NUSENU-855378 format. One record per residue (C-alpha): residue number from 0; residue in three letters; x, y, z. Coordinates in Angstrom, 3 decimals. Layout:
% residues N
<atom pos="NUM" code="ala" x="X" y="Y" z="Z"/>
...
% end
This chain:
% residues 131
<atom pos="0" code="unk" x="0.102" y="-0.231" z="-0.252"/>
<atom pos="1" code="unk" x="1.157" y="3.400" z="-0.990"/>
<atom pos="2" code="unk" x="0.276" y="6.707" z="1.092"/>
<atom pos="3" code="unk" x="0.808" y="9.472" z="-1.021"/>
<atom pos="4" code="unk" x="1.781" y="13.039" z="0.169"/>
<atom pos="5" code="unk" x="1.345" y="16.600" z="-0.955"/>
<atom pos="6" code="unk" x="2.961" y="19.082" z="0.901"/>
<atom pos="7" code="unk" x="1.416" y="22.428" z="-0.062"/>
<atom pos="8" code="unk" x="-2.426" y="23.397" z="-0.100"/>
<atom pos="9" code="unk" x="-3.196" y="23.134" z="-3.979"/>
<atom pos="10" code="unk" x="-3.976" y="26.768" z="-5.256"/>
<atom pos="11" code="unk" x="-5.178" y="25.704" z="-8.917"/>
<atom pos="12" code="unk" x="-8.658" y="26.913" z="-8.724"/>
<atom pos="13" code="unk" x="-8.512" y="30.654" z="-8.930"/>
<atom pos="14" code="unk" x="-5.363" y="31.319" z="-7.995"/>
<atom pos="15" code="unk" x="-6.144" y="30.594" z="-4.224"/>
<atom pos="16" code="unk" x="-5.873" y="28.186" z="-1.286"/>
<atom pos="17" code="unk" x="-9.359" y="29.294" z="-0.220"/>
<atom pos="18" code="unk" x="-11.823" y="26.931" z="-1.911"/>
<atom pos="19" code="unk" x="-9.497" y="23.707" z="-0.996"/>
<atom pos="20" code="unk" x="-9.181" y="24.864" z="2.536"/>
<atom pos="21" code="unk" x="-12.993" y="25.800" z="2.600"/>
<atom pos="22" code="unk" x="-14.218" y="22.584" z="1.107"/>
<atom pos="23" code="unk" x="-11.347" y="20.145" z="2.480"/>
<atom pos="24" code="unk" x="-10.305" y="18.936" z="-0.823"/>
<atom pos="25" code="unk" x="-7.136" y="17.382" z="-0.432"/>
<atom pos="26" code="unk" x="-6.455" y="19.158" z="2.754"/>
<atom pos="27" code="unk" x="-5.774" y="18.339" z="5.517"/>
<atom pos="28" code="unk" x="-2.827" y="15.879" z="4.843"/>
<atom pos="29" code="unk" x="-1.300" y="14.115" z="7.456"/>
<atom pos="30" code="unk" x="2.184" y="12.932" z="7.800"/>
<atom pos="31" code="unk" x="2.583" y="9.797" z="6.197"/>
<atom pos="32" code="unk" x="4.962" y="7.878" z="8.284"/>
<atom pos="33" code="unk" x="2.890" y="7.932" z="11.480"/>
<atom pos="34" code="unk" x="-0.079" y="7.128" z="9.308"/>
<atom pos="35" code="unk" x="2.013" y="3.992" z="8.113"/>
<atom pos="36" code="unk" x="3.425" y="2.887" z="11.521"/>
<atom pos="37" code="unk" x="-0.473" y="2.611" z="12.382"/>
<atom pos="38" code="unk" x="-1.231" y="0.788" z="9.413"/>
<atom pos="39" code="unk" x="1.833" y="-1.374" z="9.973"/>
<atom pos="40" code="unk" x="1.305" y="-2.479" z="13.373"/>
<atom pos="41" code="unk" x="-2.490" y="-3.126" z="12.564"/>
<atom pos="42" code="unk" x="-1.525" y="-5.810" z="9.983"/>
<atom pos="43" code="unk" x="0.828" y="-8.383" z="9.538"/>
<atom pos="44" code="unk" x="1.641" y="-8.862" z="5.709"/>
<atom pos="45" code="unk" x="0.652" y="-5.671" z="4.206"/>
<atom pos="46" code="unk" x="3.938" y="-3.790" z="3.090"/>
<atom pos="47" code="unk" x="3.535" y="0.022" z="3.186"/>
<atom pos="48" code="unk" x="5.436" y="2.835" z="1.336"/>
<atom pos="49" code="unk" x="4.991" y="6.459" z="2.233"/>
<atom pos="50" code="unk" x="5.964" y="9.181" z="-0.071"/>
<atom pos="51" code="unk" x="8.517" y="11.299" z="1.581"/>
<atom pos="52" code="unk" x="9.648" y="14.438" z="-0.875"/>
<atom pos="53" code="unk" x="13.544" y="15.315" z="-0.795"/>
<atom pos="54" code="unk" x="12.297" y="18.653" z="-0.099"/>
<atom pos="55" code="unk" x="11.019" y="18.557" z="2.743"/>
<atom pos="56" code="unk" x="13.260" y="15.607" z="4.651"/>
<atom pos="57" code="unk" x="16.900" y="15.891" z="4.917"/>
<atom pos="58" code="unk" x="19.029" y="12.884" z="3.919"/>
<atom pos="59" code="unk" x="19.900" y="11.965" z="7.513"/>
<atom pos="60" code="unk" x="16.508" y="12.520" z="8.780"/>
<atom pos="61" code="unk" x="14.750" y="10.528" z="6.092"/>
<atom pos="62" code="unk" x="17.109" y="7.527" z="6.173"/>
<atom pos="63" code="unk" x="16.617" y="7.696" z="9.894"/>
<atom pos="64" code="unk" x="12.691" y="7.856" z="9.712"/>
<atom pos="65" code="unk" x="12.661" y="5.374" z="6.945"/>
<atom pos="66" code="unk" x="14.819" y="2.951" z="8.754"/>
<atom pos="67" code="unk" x="13.398" y="3.203" z="12.242"/>
<atom pos="68" code="unk" x="9.935" y="2.635" z="10.136"/>
<atom pos="69" code="unk" x="10.965" y="-0.425" z="8.764"/>
<atom pos="70" code="unk" x="12.609" y="-1.911" z="11.860"/>
<atom pos="71" code="unk" x="8.968" y="-1.440" z="13.722"/>
<atom pos="72" code="unk" x="6.988" y="-3.020" z="11.225"/>
<atom pos="73" code="unk" x="9.311" y="-5.802" z="10.617"/>
<atom pos="74" code="unk" x="11.071" y="-5.110" z="7.361"/>
<atom pos="75" code="unk" x="7.631" y="-3.947" z="5.841"/>
<atom pos="76" code="unk" x="8.211" y="-0.218" z="4.680"/>
<atom pos="77" code="unk" x="9.400" y="1.630" z="1.755"/>
<atom pos="78" code="unk" x="10.070" y="4.744" z="0.903"/>
<atom pos="79" code="unk" x="8.461" y="6.816" z="-2.532"/>
<atom pos="80" code="unk" x="11.122" y="9.021" z="-3.342"/>
<atom pos="81" code="unk" x="10.186" y="12.273" z="-5.040"/>
<atom pos="82" code="unk" x="11.384" y="15.481" z="-5.221"/>
<atom pos="83" code="unk" x="8.038" y="17.317" z="-5.484"/>
<atom pos="84" code="unk" x="5.981" y="19.608" z="-7.654"/>
<atom pos="85" code="unk" x="5.485" y="22.514" z="-5.481"/>
<atom pos="86" code="unk" x="7.871" y="25.178" z="-5.825"/>
<atom pos="87" code="unk" x="11.332" y="24.343" z="-4.354"/>
<atom pos="88" code="unk" x="12.033" y="27.608" z="-3.184"/>
<atom pos="89" code="unk" x="9.261" y="27.825" z="-0.795"/>
<atom pos="90" code="unk" x="10.891" y="29.363" z="2.471"/>
<atom pos="91" code="unk" x="9.243" y="26.562" z="4.620"/>
<atom pos="92" code="unk" x="11.772" y="24.051" z="3.421"/>
<atom pos="93" code="unk" x="14.783" y="26.098" z="3.411"/>
<atom pos="94" code="unk" x="17.539" y="24.139" z="5.210"/>
<atom pos="95" code="unk" x="20.130" y="26.244" z="5.470"/>
<atom pos="96" code="unk" x="21.886" y="25.579" z="2.340"/>
<atom pos="97" code="unk" x="23.384" y="28.207" z="0.092"/>
<atom pos="98" code="unk" x="25.411" y="28.302" z="-2.884"/>
<atom pos="99" code="unk" x="29.438" y="29.303" z="-2.682"/>
<atom pos="100" code="unk" x="28.141" y="32.886" z="-2.949"/>
<atom pos="101" code="unk" x="26.043" y="32.645" z="0.035"/>
<atom pos="102" code="unk" x="22.533" y="32.862" z="-1.777"/>
<atom pos="103" code="unk" x="19.759" y="30.397" z="-1.059"/>
<atom pos="104" code="unk" x="19.271" y="27.519" z="-4.111"/>
<atom pos="105" code="unk" x="16.117" y="28.733" z="-5.593"/>
<atom pos="106" code="unk" x="15.519" y="25.864" z="-8.070"/>
<atom pos="107" code="unk" x="15.002" y="22.269" z="-7.851"/>
<atom pos="108" code="unk" x="19.069" y="21.718" z="-7.435"/>
<atom pos="109" code="unk" x="18.729" y="21.702" z="-3.924"/>
<atom pos="110" code="unk" x="16.211" y="19.057" z="-3.791"/>
<atom pos="111" code="unk" x="17.486" y="16.899" z="-6.418"/>
<atom pos="112" code="unk" x="20.968" y="16.469" z="-4.918"/>
<atom pos="113" code="unk" x="19.361" y="15.443" z="-1.386"/>
<atom pos="114" code="unk" x="17.841" y="12.203" z="-2.662"/>
<atom pos="115" code="unk" x="21.151" y="10.519" z="-3.400"/>
<atom pos="116" code="unk" x="22.454" y="11.028" z="-0.195"/>
<atom pos="117" code="unk" x="19.463" y="9.691" z="1.365"/>
<atom pos="118" code="unk" x="19.425" y="6.536" z="-0.538"/>
<atom pos="119" code="unk" x="23.292" y="6.155" z="0.131"/>
<atom pos="120" code="unk" x="22.640" y="6.699" z="4.235"/>
<atom pos="121" code="unk" x="19.681" y="3.945" z="4.002"/>
<atom pos="122" code="unk" x="22.035" y="1.635" z="1.996"/>
<atom pos="123" code="unk" x="20.057" y="1.215" z="-0.819"/>
<atom pos="124" code="unk" x="21.773" y="2.582" z="-3.161"/>
<atom pos="125" code="unk" x="24.653" y="1.740" z="-5.379"/>
<atom pos="126" code="unk" x="27.605" y="4.070" z="-6.162"/>
<atom pos="127" code="unk" x="27.949" y="4.918" z="-9.642"/>
<atom pos="128" code="unk" x="31.454" y="4.955" z="-11.590"/>
<atom pos="129" code="unk" x="32.224" y="6.002" z="-14.583"/>
<atom pos="130" code="unk" x="33.162" y="3.842" z="-17.153"/>
% end
């Protein structure tokens, strides 16, 4: 089973989040990891995969959270790796990262470079070698 996640309230209708909030469309979203733990503890054969965006979860936090959850569920937890469609420059998700010039990275480079680090920390990725 996969528990998808979306980090932002949609603003697709009229350029505002007002309607989504008022009508409860796709909001509120709960964090997928506690939901995965609750489902996993209530079942014994179900594999559960949670979406964790590399924009919101730094590599060490992702690896630690996924490893702990997988251990609690007896090896039945998986990570749906996404970089998110939300605006990567959102101030809510800046983790103090900056370029060599001291400016925050405001594009997808910041979130894309986190995925390989988290995968390596979890021990499920292979290092790529150049031919």
